[in-house]
C-alpha positions in Angstrom: 100.9 100.9 89.2 101.7 98.4 91.9 98.9 95.9 92.7 99.0 92.8 94.9 95.9 90.6 94.7 95.2 88.0 97.4 93.0 85.1 96.6 93.0 84.3 100.3 91.4 87.7 101.2 87.7 87.9 102.2 87.5 91.0 100.0 86.4 90.5 96.4 89.2 90.9 93.9 87.6 93.9 92.3 87.4 95.6 95.7 91.1 94.9 96.4 91.9 96.4 93.0 89.7 99.4 93.6 91.1 100.1 97.0 94.8 99.8 96.0 94.4 102.0 92.9 92.3 104.5 94.9 95.0 104.7 97.6 97.7 105.2 95.0 95.7 108.0 93.4 94.9 109.7 96.7 98.5 109.5 97.9 99.7 111.0 94.6 101.6 107.9 93.5 99.4 107.9 90.3 99.4 111.5 89.1 96.5 113.4 87.5 96.3 112.3 83.9 98.0 109.0 84.4 96.7 106.4 81.9 95.6 103.2 83.5 96.4 100.1 81.5 93.6 98.8 79.3 91.2 96.5 81.0 92.3 93.4 79.0 96.0 94.1 79.7 95.4 94.7 83.4 93.4 91.4 83.6 96.2 89.5 81.8 99.0 91.0 83.9 97.1 90.3 87.2 95.8 86.9 86.0 92.2 87.9 86.8 89.0 88.2 84.9 88.3 91.1 82.5 84.9 91.4 84.2 86.7 91.9 87.5 88.9 94.7 86.2 86.0 96.3 84.4 84.0 96.4 87.7 87.0 98.0 89.5 87.5 100.6 86.8 83.7 101.4 86.9 83.9 101.9 90.7 86.9 104.1 90.3 85.0 106.2 87.8 81.9 106.3 89.9 84.1 107.6 92.8 85.4 110.4 90.6 88.9 109.1 90.6 89.3 108.3 86.9 87.7 109.4 83.7 87.1 107.3 80.6 87.7 108.7 77.2 86.2 106.5 74.5 88.8 105.1 72.2 91.7 106.5 74.3 91.4 104.8 77.7 91.0 105.5 81.4 92.9 108.4 83.0 93.4 109.6 86.6 91.0 112.5 87.1 92.4 116.0 87.4 91.9 116.4 91.2 93.1 119.1 93.5 94.9 118.2 96.7 91.8 119.4 98.6 89.5 117.2 96.5 91.7 114.2 97.0 91.6 114.7 100.8 87.8 115.0 100.6 87.4 111.8 98.7 89.9 110.0 101.0 88.0 111.1 104.1 84.6 110.1 102.5 86.0 106.6 101.7 87.5 106.2 105.2 84.3 107.4 106.9 82.2 104.9 104.9 84.5 102.1 106.0 84.5 103.3 109.6 80.7 103.3 109.7 80.7 99.6 108.5 83.4 98.7 111.0 81.6 100.5 113.9 78.4 98.5 113.2 80.4 95.3 113.3 82.1 96.2 116.6 78.8 97.2 118.2 77.3 93.9 117.2 79.8 92.3 119.6 79.0 94.7 122.3 82.4 96.4 122.3 82.7 99.8 123.9 84.5 102.7 122.2 87.4 102.3 124.7 87.7 98.6 123.9 87.8 99.3 120.2 90.4 102.1 120.6 92.6 99.8 122.7 92.4 97.1 120.1 93.1 99.6 117.3 96.1 100.9 119.1 97.5 97.4 119.5 97.0 96.6 115.8 98.1 100.0 114.4 
Protein backbone atom coordinates (compact mmCIF):
# COMPACT_ATOMS: atom_id res chain seq x y z
CA UNK A 1 0.00 0.00 0.00
CA UNK A 2 1.54 3.26 -1.16
CA UNK A 3 0.06 6.43 0.34
CA UNK A 4 1.19 10.06 0.04
CA UNK A 5 -0.57 12.49 2.36
CA UNK A 6 -0.38 16.21 1.61
CA UNK A 7 -1.02 18.64 4.44
CA UNK A 8 -1.11 21.42 1.85
CA UNK A 9 -4.06 19.87 0.00
CA UNK A 10 -7.52 21.36 0.33
CA UNK A 11 -8.88 17.81 0.62
CA UNK A 12 -9.23 16.43 4.13
CA UNK A 13 -6.64 13.79 4.98
CA UNK A 14 -9.24 11.04 5.40
CA UNK A 15 -10.47 11.82 1.85
CA UNK A 16 -6.93 11.63 0.46
CA UNK A 17 -6.48 8.29 2.17
CA UNK A 18 -9.85 7.00 0.93
CA UNK A 19 -9.20 8.10 -2.65
CA UNK A 20 -5.71 6.64 -2.84
CA UNK A 21 -6.68 3.27 -1.38
CA UNK A 22 -9.83 3.17 -3.54
CA UNK A 23 -7.76 3.78 -6.66
CA UNK A 24 -5.29 1.05 -5.67
CA UNK A 25 -8.12 -1.42 -5.11
CA UNK A 26 -9.95 -0.51 -8.31
CA UNK A 27 -6.76 -0.72 -10.41
CA UNK A 28 -5.96 -4.12 -8.91
CA UNK A 29 -2.85 -2.96 -7.08
CA UNK A 30 -4.43 -4.16 -3.82
CA UNK A 31 -5.90 -7.56 -4.58
CA UNK A 32 -9.08 -9.14 -3.29
CA UNK A 33 -8.48 -10.38 0.25
CA UNK A 34 -5.52 -8.06 0.90
CA UNK A 35 -5.37 -7.20 4.60
CA UNK A 36 -5.14 -3.47 5.26
CA UNK A 37 -2.89 -2.48 8.14
CA UNK A 38 -4.63 -2.02 11.49
CA UNK A 39 -5.94 1.49 12.04
CA UNK A 40 -3.41 2.33 14.76
CA UNK A 41 -0.50 1.03 12.68
CA UNK A 42 -1.60 2.97 9.58
CA UNK A 43 -2.02 6.13 11.67
CA UNK A 44 1.46 5.75 13.13
CA UNK A 45 3.11 5.01 9.77
CA UNK A 46 1.41 7.99 8.11
CA UNK A 47 1.81 10.26 11.16
CA UNK A 48 -1.90 11.04 11.24
CA UNK A 49 -4.73 10.64 13.72
CA UNK A 50 -6.30 7.25 14.45
CA UNK A 51 -9.69 8.95 14.00
CA UNK A 52 -8.69 10.06 10.49
CA UNK A 53 -7.71 6.53 9.46
CA UNK A 54 -10.86 5.11 11.06
CA UNK A 55 -12.98 7.56 9.04
CA UNK A 56 -11.23 6.53 5.80
CA UNK A 57 -11.64 2.81 6.58
CA UNK A 58 -15.35 3.37 7.33
CA UNK A 59 -15.78 5.17 4.00
CA UNK A 60 -14.02 2.32 2.18
CA UNK A 61 -16.37 -0.15 3.83
CA UNK A 62 -19.44 1.97 3.04
CA UNK A 63 -18.32 2.03 -0.60
CA UNK A 64 -18.13 -1.77 -0.67
CA UNK A 65 -14.38 -1.82 -1.23
CA UNK A 66 -13.37 -3.46 2.06
CA UNK A 67 -14.91 -5.77 4.63
CA UNK A 68 -14.17 -5.73 8.34
CA UNK A 69 -13.97 -9.00 10.23
CA UNK A 70 -14.07 -8.43 13.98
CA UNK A 71 -10.86 -9.53 15.63
CA UNK A 72 -9.12 -10.15 12.31
CA UNK A 73 -8.97 -6.83 10.46
CA UNK A 74 -10.04 -5.07 7.28
CA UNK A 75 -9.74 -6.86 3.96
CA UNK A 76 -10.19 -5.81 0.35
CA UNK A 77 -13.61 -7.09 -0.70
CA UNK A 78 -13.93 -9.95 -3.17
CA UNK A 79 -14.94 -7.91 -6.22
CA UNK A 80 -15.24 -9.00 -9.82
CA UNK A 81 -13.59 -6.91 -12.52
CA UNK A 82 -17.04 -5.78 -13.64
CA UNK A 83 -17.99 -4.68 -10.12
CA UNK A 84 -14.72 -2.75 -9.78
CA UNK A 85 -15.46 -0.91 -13.02
CA UNK A 86 -18.99 -0.15 -11.81
CA UNK A 87 -17.72 1.27 -8.50
CA UNK A 88 -15.02 3.26 -10.29
CA UNK A 89 -17.54 4.76 -12.72
CA UNK A 90 -19.93 5.64 -9.87
CA UNK A 91 -17.14 7.41 -7.96
CA UNK A 92 -15.97 9.30 -11.03
CA UNK A 93 -19.50 10.34 -11.97
CA UNK A 94 -20.11 11.62 -8.43
CA UNK A 95 -16.96 13.77 -8.64
CA UNK A 96 -17.84 14.96 -12.15
CA UNK A 97 -21.25 16.14 -10.94
CA UNK A 98 -19.57 18.22 -8.23
CA UNK A 99 -16.99 19.58 -10.66
CA UNK A 100 -19.62 20.42 -13.28
CA UNK A 101 -21.61 22.47 -10.77
CA UNK A 102 -18.43 24.34 -9.87
CA UNK A 103 -17.62 25.12 -13.52
CA UNK A 104 -21.18 26.22 -14.23
CA UNK A 105 -21.01 28.62 -11.29
CA UNK A 106 -18.30 30.49 -13.24
CA UNK A 107 -20.41 30.50 -16.38
CA UNK A 108 -18.06 28.23 -18.33
CA UNK A 109 -19.40 26.49 -21.41
CA UNK A 110 -18.83 22.79 -22.07
CA UNK A 111 -16.36 23.68 -24.82
CA UNK A 112 -14.38 25.90 -22.44
CA UNK A 113 -14.28 23.16 -19.80
CA UNK A 114 -13.19 20.54 -22.35
CA UNK A 115 -10.44 22.81 -23.66
CA UNK A 116 -9.14 23.43 -20.14
CA UNK A 117 -9.33 19.71 -19.37
CA UNK A 118 -7.36 18.85 -22.51
CA UNK A 119 -4.65 21.33 -21.50
CA UNK A 120 -4.42 19.92 -17.97
CA UNK A 121 -4.67 16.25 -18.92
